[in-house]
Each structure stands twice: as structure tokens, then as C-alpha cells.
C-alpha positions in Angstrom: 0.0 -0.1 0.2 1.8 3.6 -1.2 1.4 6.5 1.3 1.9 8.6 -1.3 -1.3 8.9 -3.6 -1.2 8.5 -7.5 -1.5 11.3 -9.8 -4.2 11.6 -12.2 -3.4 11.7 -16.1 -4.5 15.5 -16.2 -1.8 16.0 -13.5 0.9 14.0 -14.9 0.2 15.5 -18.4 0.8 18.8 -16.9 4.0 17.8 -14.8 5.1 16.3 -18.6 4.4 19.8 -20.4 5.9 21.7 -17.4 9.3 19.5 -17.8 9.4 19.5 -21.9 9.2 23.5 -21.8 11.7 23.8 -19.1 14.1 21.5 -20.9 13.8 23.3 -23.9 14.5 26.6 -22.3 17.2 24.9 -20.3 19.1 24.0 -23.5 18.3 27.3 -25.2 19.7 29.6 -22.3 22.5 27.3 -22.2 23.3 27.5 -25.8 22.9 31.6 -26.2 22.1 32.8 -22.9 18.9 34.0 -21.1 18.7 37.5 -22.7 19.2 35.9 -26.1 16.2 33.5 -25.7 12.5 34.9 -26.3 9.6 33.1 -25.2 8.5 32.4 -28.7 11.6 30.4 -29.2 11.1 28.2 -26.1 7.4 27.6 -27.2 8.7 26.3 -30.5 11.4 24.5 -29.4 9.2 22.6 -26.7 6.2 22.2 -29.7 3.6 24.4 -27.5 2.1 27.7 -28.0 3.4 30.8 -26.1 0.3 31.0 -24.4 0.7 27.4 -23.0 4.4 28.5 -22.0 2.9 31.3 -20.3 0.2 29.2 -18.5 2.9 27.1 -16.9 5.4 29.9 -16.1 3.7 33.4 -16.0 7.5 34.9 -16.9 10.4 33.9 -18.6 12.2 34.1 -15.1 10.1 31.4 -13.5 11.5 29.0 -16.2 14.7 29.3 -14.6 13.4 30.0 -10.9 11.1 26.9 -10.7 13.6 24.6 -10.8 15.0 26.2 -7.4 11.7 25.7 -6.2 12.1 21.9 -6.7 15.5 21.7 -5.4 14.4 23.4 -2.4 11.8 21.0 -1.6 14.0 17.9 -2.1 16.6 19.4 0.2 14.0 20.0 2.6 12.8 16.5 2.6 16.1 15.0 2.8 16.7 17.0 5.9 13.4 15.9 7.8 13.9 12.3 6.5 17.4 12.0 7.6 18.5 9.3 9.9 18.4 10.6 13.6 22.1 10.2 13.8 22.9 11.6 10.5 24.1 15.4 10.2 22.0 18.0 8.2 25.3 18.7 6.1 25.5 14.8 5.4 21.5 15.2 3.9 22.3 18.3 2.5 25.3 16.8 0.2 23.4 13.5 -0.8 20.8 15.5 -2.4 23.3 18.3 -4.0 25.3 15.1 -5.2 22.2 13.6 -6.5 21.9 10.7 -4.2 26.0 9.6 -4.0 26.6 9.0 -0.3 29.8 10.6 1.1 31.4 7.0 1.0 31.7 7.3 -2.7 33.8 10.0 -3.1 
């Protein structure tokens, strides 16, 4: 029995759309820089309309900062769920290194 409720198809599609838009934006920002990329270009690269991009990300800046919210959520969850004897810094390190343990380095 799962503690986490499954999400419905509509929510999965919404999350998938957000992810595709973010990936397209990230690729374009890395290639050309944030200021040189328009929302219209991001929409075309992700194969969505500009309206769809704005429905998911009200501003172009949100395309960058929304990933930080996800990171923050993962970080806080790792700290809350860490073993009682594990230092906060170790939990932080695990999240930053993408699940690698301290023994891996």
C-alpha cells in the first residue's frame, strides 16, 4: 500500500508539459544565454504555443526559478527524512550530489 497518492492523468500531462518546456528553455539558455532567448523561441523548441508556456510559467524568469523550488523541496525533504544520527550537512550533500553517498568520494 502506497502512502503517496497516485496522481491522475491530467496532472501527469501538466507535469510532463512543464518538464518539456523547462528542458527546452534550459537548452536554449545554455546555448545562447537567458537574454538572447525569447519565450516564442522556447515555445517553438518545446512544440507548444506561447500561451501554453505562459500558462505554466507566468514570466520567462519563472522558467529558471521554478527549478530552484523543486531543489529546495528535495533538500528540505532529505533533511526531514534523514536518519536521526545523520548530520544535516550529510543530507544536504546527498541531495546536491544527486544521491551519491559520502563514501562514494
